[in-house]
Residue frames as qw, qx, qy, qz and C-alpha x, y, z in Angstrom:
[[0.247, -0.016, 0.785, 0.567, 5.81, -39.52, 41.99],
 [0.131, 0.640, 0.745, 0.138, 2.05, -39.16, 41.53],
 [0.069, -0.867, -0.219, 0.441, 2.12, -35.53, 42.64],
 [0.232, -0.482, 0.457, 0.711, 4.95, -34.79, 40.21],
 [0.201, 0.231, 0.812, 0.497, 3.11, -36.39, 37.31],
 [0.047, 0.786, 0.609, -0.093, -0.07, -34.51, 38.21],
 [0.138, -0.786, 0.032, 0.601, 1.80, -31.20, 38.27],
 [0.233, -0.228, 0.650, 0.686, 3.35, -31.94, 34.89],
 [0.142, 0.479, 0.808, 0.313, -0.05, -32.78, 33.38],
 [0.038, -0.854, -0.407, 0.323, -1.52, -29.59, 34.85],
 [0.182, -0.624, 0.289, 0.703, 1.29, -27.52, 33.35],
 [0.204, 0.057, 0.782, 0.586, 0.73, -29.17, 29.98],
 [0.080, 0.685, 0.722, 0.054, -3.00, -28.48, 30.19],
 [0.091, -0.842, -0.144, 0.512, -2.38, -24.82, 31.04],
 [0.241, -0.377, 0.541, 0.712, 0.11, -24.56, 28.17],
 [0.166, 0.299, 0.823, 0.454, -2.36, -26.03, 25.68],
 [0.009, 0.794, 0.596, -0.122, -5.30, -23.93, 26.90],
 [0.153, -0.744, 0.052, 0.648, -3.26, -20.72, 26.78],
 [0.170, -0.193, 0.660, 0.706, -2.15, -21.41, 23.21],
 [0.102, 0.490, 0.830, 0.247, -5.70, -22.38, 22.25],
 [0.033, -0.837, -0.398, 0.375, -7.04, -19.11, 23.70],
 [0.145, -0.563, 0.333, 0.742, -4.45, -17.19, 21.64],
 [0.156, 0.141, 0.820, 0.533, -5.67, -19.04, 18.52],
 [0.035, 0.690, 0.723, -0.002, -9.31, -18.21, 19.24],
 [0.108, -0.797, -0.148, 0.576, -8.57, -14.55, 19.98],
 [0.161, -0.367, 0.529, 0.748, -6.56, -14.14, 16.78],
 [0.111, 0.293, 0.851, 0.422, -9.17, -15.88, 14.63],
 [0.000, -0.755, -0.629, 0.188, -12.14, -13.99, 16.11],
 [0.081, -0.784, -0.012, 0.615, -10.55, -10.54, 15.73],
 [0.118, -0.382, 0.587, 0.704, -8.74, -10.89, 12.42],
 [0.186, 0.368, 0.864, 0.290, -11.73, -12.56, 10.86],
 [0.036, 0.833, 0.512, -0.205, -13.65, -9.35, 11.61],
 [0.252, -0.606, 0.122, 0.744, -11.08, -6.73, 10.55],
 [0.293, 0.107, 0.647, 0.696, -11.54, -7.11, 6.79],
 [0.014, 0.739, 0.622, 0.259, -15.11, -5.82, 6.75],
 [0.297, -0.836, -0.182, 0.424, -14.04, -2.94, 9.02],
 [0.397, -0.290, 0.388, 0.780, -11.32, -1.98, 6.54],
 [0.202, 0.497, 0.653, 0.534, -13.96, -1.51, 3.87],
 [0.162, -0.902, -0.396, 0.045, -15.63, 1.16, 6.01],
 [0.440, -0.622, 0.125, 0.635, -12.26, 2.91, 6.23],
 [0.329, -0.066, 0.534, 0.776, -11.48, 3.21, 2.53],
 [0.100, 0.714, 0.637, 0.274, -15.00, 4.46, 1.85],
 [0.230, -0.928, -0.233, 0.178, -14.08, 7.62, 3.80],
 [0.084, -0.888, 0.368, 0.263, -10.46, 8.40, 2.88],
 [0.593, 0.581, -0.547, -0.106, -7.44, 7.10, 0.95],
 [0.937, -0.108, -0.313, 0.109, -5.74, 3.78, 1.70],
 [0.509, 0.330, -0.404, 0.685, -2.53, 5.53, 2.79],
 [0.211, -0.457, 0.274, -0.819, -4.31, 7.78, 5.25],
 [0.845, -0.332, -0.175, -0.381, -6.52, 4.98, 6.57],
 [0.873, -0.033, -0.369, 0.318, -3.51, 2.84, 7.45],
 [0.292, 0.404, -0.342, 0.797, -1.66, 5.87, 8.85],
 [0.481, -0.504, 0.112, -0.709, -4.49, 6.81, 11.22],
 [0.925, -0.242, -0.253, -0.151, -4.82, 3.20, 12.35],
 [0.842, -0.025, -0.313, 0.439, -1.20, 2.64, 13.25],
 [0.143, 0.516, -0.256, 0.805, -0.41, 6.13, 14.48],
 [0.606, -0.522, 0.095, -0.593, -3.08, 5.75, 17.17],
 [0.964, -0.172, -0.203, 0.013, -2.12, 2.13, 17.90],
 [0.638, 0.307, -0.358, 0.609, 1.54, 3.14, 18.26],
 [0.140, -0.558, 0.270, -0.773, 0.67, 5.88, 20.74],
 [0.828, -0.413, -0.028, -0.379, -1.36, 3.39, 22.81],
 [0.941, -0.023, -0.234, 0.244, 1.45, 0.84, 22.89],
 [0.419, 0.433, -0.335, 0.724, 4.14, 3.44, 23.61],
 [0.418, -0.577, 0.169, -0.681, 1.95, 4.67, 26.47],
 [0.939, -0.293, -0.102, -0.148, 1.63, 1.13, 27.83],
 [0.790, 0.211, -0.313, 0.483, 5.39, 0.63, 27.63],
 [0.108, 0.518, -0.307, 0.791, 6.00, 3.87, 29.53],
 [0.636, -0.512, 0.052, -0.575, 3.28, 3.15, 32.12],
 [0.970, -0.229, -0.081, -0.002, 4.71, -0.29, 32.91],
 [0.244, -0.839, 0.472, 0.113, 8.27, 1.09, 32.93],
 [0.886, 0.051, 0.427, 0.173, 9.25, -1.55, 30.42],
 [0.492, 0.862, -0.118, 0.021, 11.07, 0.88, 28.14],
 [0.791, -0.347, 0.276, 0.421, 14.64, -0.25, 27.43],
 [0.098, 0.774, -0.409, -0.474, 17.51, 1.22, 25.49],
 [0.884, 0.263, 0.374, 0.101, 18.04, -0.53, 22.19],
 [0.439, -0.331, 0.457, 0.699, 20.95, -0.40, 19.79],
 [0.334, 0.507, -0.266, -0.749, 20.73, 1.22, 16.37],
 [0.179, 0.133, -0.911, -0.348, 20.71, -2.26, 14.84],
 [0.084, 0.373, 0.880, -0.282, 17.68, -3.30, 16.89],
 [0.284, 0.606, 0.227, -0.708, 15.88, -0.11, 15.84],
 [0.255, 0.367, -0.636, -0.629, 16.69, -0.99, 12.22],
 [0.093, -0.141, -0.982, -0.083, 14.98, -4.33, 12.83],
 [0.176, 0.530, 0.597, -0.576, 12.01, -2.50, 14.38],
 [0.282, 0.532, -0.201, -0.772, 11.84, -0.36, 11.24],
 [0.219, 0.160, -0.854, -0.445, 11.89, -3.40, 8.93],
 [0.009, 0.326, 0.923, -0.206, 9.22, -5.15, 10.98],
 [0.211, 0.583, 0.367, -0.693, 7.05, -2.01, 10.95],
 [0.263, 0.432, -0.455, -0.733, 7.48, -1.55, 7.20],
 [0.213, 0.024, -0.929, -0.302, 6.55, -5.14, 6.42],
 [0.181, -0.350, -0.903, 0.169, 3.85, -5.77, 9.03],
 [0.045, -0.691, -0.519, 0.501, 2.27, -2.41, 9.88],
 [0.053, 0.601, -0.180, -0.777, 2.72, -0.34, 6.75],
 [0.254, 0.356, -0.586, -0.682, 3.02, -1.42, 3.13],
 [0.024, -0.158, -0.980, -0.122, 1.19, -4.74, 3.40],
 [0.136, 0.594, 0.667, -0.429, -1.91, -2.96, 4.71],
 [0.201, 0.559, -0.180, -0.784, -1.65, -0.22, 2.11],
 [0.180, 0.157, -0.827, -0.509, -1.77, -2.93, -0.57],
 [0.008, -0.355, -0.927, 0.119, -4.66, -4.77, 1.13],
 [0.162, 0.627, 0.396, -0.651, -6.69, -1.55, 1.53],
 [0.204, 0.445, -0.440, -0.753, -6.01, -0.66, -2.12],
 [0.122, -0.054, -0.942, -0.308, -7.25, -4.09, -3.22],
 [0.072, 0.515, 0.761, -0.388, -10.38, -3.54, -1.11],
 [0.200, 0.615, 0.042, -0.761, -10.94, -0.20, -2.84],
 [0.200, 0.308, -0.694, -0.619, -10.61, -1.98, -6.19],
 [0.720, -0.004, -0.179, -0.670, -13.62, -4.13, -5.39],
 [0.466, 0.091, -0.878, 0.065, -12.41, -7.45, -4.01],
 [0.695, -0.569, -0.253, -0.361, -14.77, -8.94, -1.43],
 [0.319, -0.702, 0.538, -0.340, -13.44, -9.19, 2.11],
 [0.922, -0.140, 0.340, -0.118, -13.85, -12.98, 2.08],
 [0.840, 0.489, -0.049, 0.230, -11.65, -13.34, -0.99],
 [0.153, 0.798, -0.422, 0.402, -9.00, -11.07, 0.53],
 [0.643, -0.519, 0.485, -0.286, -9.06, -13.19, 3.69],
 [0.973, 0.159, 0.160, 0.036, -8.56, -16.28, 1.51],
 [0.616, 0.667, -0.241, 0.343, -5.51, -14.81, -0.18],
 [0.177, -0.760, 0.472, -0.411, -4.05, -13.75, 3.16],
 [0.894, -0.304, 0.287, -0.161, -4.35, -17.33, 4.39],
 [0.833, 0.460, -0.214, 0.219, -1.50, -18.13, 1.96],
 [0.088, -0.814, 0.469, -0.330, 0.74, -16.74, 4.69],
 [0.855, -0.360, 0.359, -0.108, 0.88, -20.21, 6.22],
 [0.905, 0.276, 0.136, 0.295, 2.84, -21.60, 3.25],
 [0.334, 0.812, -0.190, 0.439, 4.90, -18.41, 2.99],
 [0.468, -0.746, 0.385, -0.276, 5.78, -18.64, 6.69],
 [0.948, -0.134, 0.274, 0.094, 6.84, -22.25, 6.28],
 [0.744, 0.528, 0.018, 0.409, 9.11, -21.32, 3.36],
 [0.087, 0.839, -0.251, 0.475, 10.57, -18.25, 5.07],
 [0.720, -0.605, 0.298, -0.164, 11.04, -20.17, 8.31],
 [0.939, 0.043, 0.202, 0.274, 13.15, -22.70, 6.42],
 [0.545, 0.683, -0.025, 0.486, 15.06, -19.98, 4.54],
 [0.032, -0.804, 0.253, -0.538, 15.84, -17.67, 7.46],
 [0.550, -0.573, 0.475, -0.378, 15.93, -20.05, 10.43],
 [0.287, 0.337, -0.892, -0.087, 16.63, -23.44, 8.89],
 [0.415, 0.031, 0.759, -0.501, 13.51, -24.89, 10.53],
 [0.269, -0.043, -0.786, -0.555, 11.63, -27.37, 8.41],
 [0.639, -0.184, 0.140, -0.734, 7.91, -27.80, 9.16],
 [0.432, -0.094, 0.879, -0.180, 6.69, -31.12, 10.51],
 [0.049, -0.098, -0.856, -0.505, 5.03, -33.49, 8.07],
 [0.027, -0.587, -0.790, 0.174, 1.72, -33.31, 9.96],
 [0.016, 0.660, 0.140, -0.738, 1.78, -29.51, 9.72],
 [0.059, 0.275, -0.597, -0.751, 2.36, -29.65, 5.96],
 [0.074, -0.291, -0.915, -0.271, -0.41, -32.19, 5.43],
 [0.038, -0.656, -0.632, 0.410, -2.85, -30.29, 7.66],
 [0.031, 0.575, -0.092, -0.812, -2.06, -27.03, 5.89],
 [0.062, 0.084, -0.756, -0.646, -2.51, -28.65, 2.48],
 [0.056, -0.483, -0.874, -0.018, -5.91, -30.01, 3.55],
 [0.028, -0.691, -0.388, 0.609, -6.92, -26.59, 4.86],
 [0.047, 0.457, -0.347, -0.818, -5.86, -24.81, 1.67],
 [0.037, -0.165, -0.883, -0.437, -7.73, -27.39, -0.42],
 [0.038, -0.633, -0.737, 0.234, -10.85, -26.60, 1.59],
 [0.006, -0.665, -0.081, 0.742, -10.37, -22.87, 1.09],
 [0.003, -0.185, 0.654, 0.734, -9.95, -23.41, -2.64],
 [0.053, -0.418, -0.882, -0.212, -13.31, -25.19, -2.74],
 [0.056, -0.682, -0.511, 0.520, -14.95, -22.46, -0.65],
 [0.087, 0.727, -0.066, -0.678, -13.90, -19.77, -3.11],
 [0.424, 0.036, 0.747, 0.511, -13.75, -21.76, -6.37],
 [0.257, 0.721, 0.619, 0.174, -16.98, -20.27, -7.69],
 [0.088, -0.940, -0.077, 0.321, -15.97, -16.74, -6.71],
 [0.368, -0.490, 0.520, 0.594, -12.58, -17.09, -8.41],
 [0.394, 0.327, 0.743, 0.431, -14.31, -18.27, -11.58],
 [0.128, 0.884, 0.449, -0.033, -16.54, -15.18, -11.51],
 [0.264, -0.788, 0.147, 0.537, -13.46, -12.93, -11.45],
 [0.516, 0.056, 0.596, 0.612, -12.46, -13.93, -14.96],
 [0.216, 0.555, 0.497, 0.631, -12.90, -11.01, -17.29],
 [0.268, -0.899, -0.347, -0.001, -13.62, -8.53, -14.48],
 [0.370, 0.715, -0.221, 0.551, -10.11, -7.03, -14.44],
 [0.577, -0.761, 0.139, -0.263, -9.56, -7.81, -10.75],
 [0.937, 0.000, -0.168, 0.307, -6.45, -9.95, -11.06],
 [0.338, 0.568, -0.303, 0.686, -4.13, -6.95, -10.45],
 [0.500, -0.617, 0.218, -0.567, -5.87, -6.56, -7.08],
 [0.976, -0.210, -0.048, -0.024, -5.28, -10.26, -6.38],
 [0.731, 0.341, -0.256, 0.532, -1.57, -9.78, -7.15],
 [0.079, -0.670, 0.280, -0.683, -1.50, -6.87, -4.72],
 [0.787, -0.484, 0.127, -0.361, -2.93, -9.14, -2.01],
 [0.961, 0.038, -0.144, 0.234, -0.36, -11.85, -2.70],
 [0.451, 0.507, -0.294, 0.673, 2.46, -9.29, -2.46],
 [0.377, -0.642, 0.215, -0.632, 0.94, -7.88, 0.74],
 [0.936, -0.321, -0.026, -0.143, 0.75, -11.37, 2.24],
 [0.835, 0.194, -0.237, 0.457, 4.42, -12.00, 1.55],
 [0.104, 0.612, -0.287, 0.730, 5.35, -8.70, 3.18],
 [0.681, -0.547, 0.128, -0.469, 3.35, -9.76, 6.24],
 [0.977, -0.084, -0.140, 0.137, 5.25, -13.06, 6.30],
 [0.550, 0.419, -0.301, 0.656, 8.56, -11.17, 6.28],
 [0.287, -0.631, 0.219, -0.687, 7.20, -9.12, 9.19],
 [0.915, -0.357, -0.042, -0.185, 6.49, -12.38, 11.05],
 [0.857, 0.151, -0.238, 0.432, 10.11, -13.41, 10.54],
 [0.191, 0.561, -0.284, 0.753, 11.33, -10.08, 11.91],
 [0.620, -0.574, 0.108, -0.524, 9.09, -10.48, 14.96],
 [0.975, -0.173, -0.122, 0.074, 10.49, -13.95, 15.58],
 [0.635, 0.381, -0.276, 0.613, 14.03, -12.60, 15.24],
 [0.120, -0.616, 0.250, -0.737, 13.36, -9.87, 17.79],
 [0.821, -0.462, 0.022, -0.336, 11.73, -12.28, 20.24],
 [0.930, 0.032, -0.215, 0.296, 14.80, -14.50, 20.01],
 [0.405, 0.424, -0.291, 0.756, 16.87, -11.49, 21.06],
 [0.300, -0.344, -0.669, 0.587, 14.77, -11.07, 24.17],
 [0.157, -0.057, -0.066, -0.984, 12.59, -8.20, 22.90],
 [0.328, 0.327, 0.755, -0.464, 9.02, -8.38, 24.22],
 [0.249, 0.498, 0.731, 0.395, 6.14, -8.63, 21.77],
 [0.039, -0.912, -0.376, 0.160, 4.61, -5.41, 23.13],
 [0.299, -0.710, 0.236, 0.593, 7.88, -3.53, 22.83],
 [0.340, -0.040, 0.693, 0.634, 8.56, -4.76, 19.30],
 [0.167, 0.667, 0.686, 0.238, 4.99, -3.99, 18.20],
 [0.133, -0.891, -0.227, 0.370, 5.12, -0.53, 19.76],
 [0.231, -0.595, 0.404, 0.656, 8.28, 0.43, 17.94],
 [0.318, 0.158, 0.790, 0.499, 7.26, -1.36, 14.74],
 [0.128, 0.785, 0.602, 0.070, 3.94, 0.48, 14.60],
 [0.175, -0.843, -0.009, 0.508, 5.72, 3.76, 15.40],
 [0.252, -0.376, 0.581, 0.677, 8.12, 3.39, 12.49],
 [0.253, 0.399, 0.806, 0.356, 5.34, 2.17, 10.20],
 [0.042, 0.875, 0.454, -0.160, 3.19, 5.21, 11.05],
 [0.201, -0.749, 0.205, 0.598, 6.11, 7.63, 10.60],
 [0.314, -0.064, 0.727, 0.607, 6.90, 6.11, 7.20],
 [0.170, 0.627, 0.728, 0.220, 3.28, 6.52, 6.13],
 [0.082, -0.876, -0.235, 0.413, 3.18, 10.10, 7.41],
 [0.229, -0.512, 0.438, 0.702, 6.13, 11.05, 5.20],
 [0.213, 0.181, 0.810, 0.515, 4.58, 9.34, 2.15],
 [0.069, 0.764, 0.639, -0.054, 1.17, 10.93, 2.79],
 [0.117, -0.834, -0.048, 0.538, 2.65, 14.43, 3.12],
 [0.198, -0.438, 0.562, 0.673, 4.78, 14.06, 0.00],
 [0.034, 0.034, -0.821, -0.569, 2.56, 12.13, -2.39],
 [0.024, -0.492, -0.870, 0.008, -1.02, 11.75, -1.13],
 [0.123, -0.752, -0.382, -0.523, -3.99, 14.06, -0.84],
 [0.098, -0.531, 0.381, -0.751, -4.04, 16.66, 1.97],
 [0.206, -0.094, -0.905, 0.360, -4.52, 14.96, 5.32],
 [0.501, -0.297, -0.097, -0.807, -8.18, 14.83, 6.31],
 [0.007, -0.010, 0.932, -0.362, -9.49, 12.99, 9.34],
 [0.417, -0.368, -0.588, -0.588, -13.09, 11.81, 8.70],
 [0.185, -0.152, 0.603, -0.761, -15.49, 12.29, 11.60],
 [0.702, -0.130, -0.375, -0.591, -18.40, 10.09, 10.54],
 [0.722, -0.381, 0.445, -0.367, -19.63, 7.54, 13.09],
 [0.974, 0.225, 0.001, -0.029, -18.96, 4.68, 10.67],
 [0.567, 0.617, -0.401, 0.372, -15.34, 5.69, 10.16],
 [0.185, -0.638, 0.529, -0.528, -14.64, 6.39, 13.83],
 [0.843, -0.258, 0.335, -0.332, -16.23, 3.17, 15.12],
 [0.949, 0.286, -0.072, 0.108, -14.46, 0.97, 12.56],
 [0.363, 0.686, -0.446, 0.446, -11.17, 2.80, 13.26],
 [0.479, -0.571, 0.482, -0.461, -11.58, 2.20, 17.01],
 [0.969, -0.053, 0.201, -0.136, -12.11, -1.53, 16.39],
 [0.808, 0.494, -0.191, 0.256, -9.12, -1.76, 14.04],
 [0.108, 0.726, -0.476, 0.485, -6.84, 0.13, 16.43],
 [0.527, -0.490, 0.525, -0.454, -7.73, -1.54, 19.73],
 [0.888, -0.028, 0.424, -0.173, -8.69, -5.05, 18.65],
 [0.851, 0.520, 0.028, 0.070, -7.23, -5.47, 15.17],
 [0.438, 0.723, -0.380, 0.375, -3.85, -3.86, 15.89],
 [0.214, -0.632, 0.578, -0.470, -3.02, -3.77, 19.61],
 [0.744, -0.233, 0.519, -0.350, -4.70, -6.96, 20.88],
 [0.941, 0.309, 0.087, -0.111, -4.67, -9.24, 17.82],
 [0.559, 0.666, -0.442, 0.222, -1.05, -8.60, 16.87],
 [0.275, -0.566, 0.670, -0.393, 0.04, -9.20, 20.47],
 [0.853, -0.053, 0.414, -0.313, -1.98, -12.44, 20.51],
 [0.887, 0.458, -0.052, -0.015, -0.71, -13.73, 17.16],
 [0.409, 0.701, -0.506, 0.293, 2.94, -12.76, 17.58],
 [0.469, -0.491, 0.629, -0.378, 2.97, -14.20, 21.09],
 [0.929, 0.110, 0.298, -0.190, 1.59, -17.44, 19.63],
 [0.708, 0.645, -0.270, 0.096, 4.23, -17.31, 16.89],
 [0.054, 0.687, -0.638, 0.342, 6.97, -17.08, 19.49],
 [0.625, -0.309, 0.602, -0.389, 5.50, -19.98, 21.52],
 [0.836, 0.152, 0.516, -0.110, 4.60, -22.57, 18.87],
 [0.445, -0.128, 0.618, 0.636, 6.52, -21.49, 15.77],
 [0.234, 0.351, -0.225, -0.878, 5.61, -19.66, 12.59],
 [0.266, -0.034, -0.835, -0.480, 4.10, -22.65, 10.78],
 [0.198, -0.442, -0.857, 0.176, 1.66, -23.64, 13.55],
 [0.012, 0.497, 0.324, -0.805, 0.80, -20.03, 14.43],
 [0.201, 0.243, -0.417, -0.853, 0.00, -19.25, 10.83],
 [0.075, -0.275, -0.937, -0.203, -2.61, -22.03, 10.76],
 [0.098, 0.577, 0.518, -0.624, -4.91, -19.49, 12.38],
 [0.187, 0.444, -0.301, -0.823, -4.80, -17.81, 8.96],
 [0.180, -0.063, -0.886, -0.423, -6.43, -20.89, 7.44],
 [0.122, -0.468, -0.847, 0.220, -9.27, -20.85, 9.96],
 [0.029, 0.484, 0.323, -0.813, -10.21, -17.19, 10.32],
 [0.185, 0.055, -0.512, -0.837, -11.53, -16.87, 6.73],
 [0.215, -0.418, -0.876, -0.108, -14.47, -19.03, 7.88],
 [0.136, -0.641, -0.489, 0.576, -15.45, -16.29, 10.31],
 [0.011, 0.351, -0.261, -0.899, -14.85, -13.72, 7.55],
 [0.138, -0.194, -0.813, -0.532, -17.25, -15.72, 5.37],
 [0.170, -0.598, -0.756, 0.203, -19.96, -15.57, 8.02],
 [0.082, -0.613, -0.164, 0.768, -19.52, -11.81, 8.32],
 [0.043, 0.185, -0.551, -0.812, -19.48, -11.45, 4.53],
 [0.122, -0.392, -0.878, -0.245, -22.71, -13.49, 4.39],
 [0.145, -0.687, -0.581, 0.412, -24.32, -11.11, 6.89],
 [0.049, -0.767, -0.053, 0.637, -23.12, -7.82, 5.38],
 [0.046, 0.492, -0.546, -0.676, -21.97, -8.43, 1.78],
 [0.797, 0.309, -0.002, -0.519, -24.52, -10.96, 0.52],
 [0.072, 0.410, -0.901, -0.121, -22.14, -13.93, 0.40],
 [0.848, 0.015, -0.118, -0.516, -24.08, -17.03, -0.70],
 [0.449, -0.345, 0.820, -0.086, -23.51, -20.49, 0.81],
 [0.761, 0.307, -0.395, -0.412, -23.55, -23.37, -1.67],
 [0.982, -0.183, 0.041, -0.026, -22.96, -27.13, -1.24],
 [0.750, 0.410, -0.233, 0.464, -19.42, -26.75, -2.59],
 [0.001, -0.682, 0.342, -0.647, -18.64, -23.99, -0.06],
 [0.759, -0.493, 0.199, -0.375, -20.06, -26.05, 2.81],
 [0.978, 0.053, -0.080, 0.187, -17.92, -29.06, 1.79],
 [0.486, 0.587, -0.287, 0.580, -14.89, -26.75, 1.66],
 [0.352, -0.675, 0.324, -0.562, -15.53, -25.54, 5.21],
 [0.944, -0.278, 0.100, -0.150, -15.79, -29.16, 6.36],
 [0.854, 0.302, -0.180, 0.383, -12.43, -29.98, 4.76],
 [0.119, 0.702, -0.335, 0.617, -10.86, -26.97, 6.52],
 [0.657, -0.558, 0.277, -0.424, -12.08, -28.30, 9.86],
 [0.995, -0.005, -0.027, 0.091, -10.66, -31.76, 9.06],
 [0.602, 0.524, -0.276, 0.536, -7.29, -30.18, 8.35],
 [0.231, -0.696, 0.324, -0.597, -7.48, -28.28, 11.63],
 [0.872, -0.378, 0.189, -0.247, -8.29, -31.44, 13.61],
 [0.922, 0.249, -0.150, 0.254, -5.49, -33.29, 11.83],
 [0.390, 0.595, -0.355, 0.606, -2.81, -30.76, 12.74],
 [0.446, -0.606, 0.339, -0.565, -4.02, -30.45, 16.34],
 [0.956, -0.204, 0.081, -0.195, -4.36, -34.19, 16.81],
 [0.897, 0.235, -0.142, 0.346, -0.84, -34.91, 15.51],
 [0.036, 0.877, -0.279, 0.390, 0.85, -32.12, 17.48],
 [0.649, 0.096, -0.626, 0.421, 3.82, -33.23, 19.60],
 [0.525, -0.658, -0.441, 0.311, 3.99, -32.70, 23.36],
 [0.081, 0.959, 0.011, 0.270, 4.50, -29.02, 24.22],
 [0.585, 0.232, -0.390, 0.672, 7.84, -27.64, 25.36],
 [0.446, -0.798, -0.401, 0.063, 7.19, -26.47, 28.90],
 [0.558, -0.303, -0.052, 0.771, 10.35, -24.40, 28.98],
 [0.169, 0.429, 0.338, 0.820, 8.79, -21.72, 26.77]]
């Protein structure tokens, strides 16, 4: 009896630590990608920046799938789902985000807008899967979003009269596309498709879509060779695309879209620190209070979490 209870507690501890490590990995990487994206659009167009990023990432993942002999035959319907996931999650949402970056929005503000994905995921989860979020998740998310509002309240006020609201609308639309991509990933995981396999095909279709659009409507393809572009591209491909998406979508499949998306409320704090170091972001008492409220929301949702399902 004692040995059985000890084994169960050990399994629970491993479960929690693994999920926590996925949270930390997602937050650390995605909190850093926004500043890297700025170095991309300084060198080429938004369409070509996203194309280069996901074309290389797709080749890496397809190589991994082949090397591990995990390649499976999929029906035309599954490939259609891969295409939708790639369009939403690895294509048009990033084109819109990169365009908003080119229009002058700070990376911290873009990270704030993207954190709205937590509420969008909750809504889409209820619409497409009939899963209502737990009350503690809703309260924790509301607390976190309140904190984020305080963090960026002064910056939002400064945007009045600067003509940047179209860029904000682009970010909101991009965030909703990303949420739809999350739903497609969850659908594929429920059909037994691995996260790596779905990401590999999704990025492949996203890159192919961008290639067609670039050839038909964009400037002639030009691959920048500056050290700044290449180093930021390497980070975005390896960490921002291959590793972070695997980490986040794995978390989504394990704990659900609403809890996984809470990482999107936390990583803007890391984006703020990076923005402070490289973009001159200024900390004020209001911003510090906002960060504290975000942490309270995080502790609330973690502290009220039900016992994990060990069958996952």
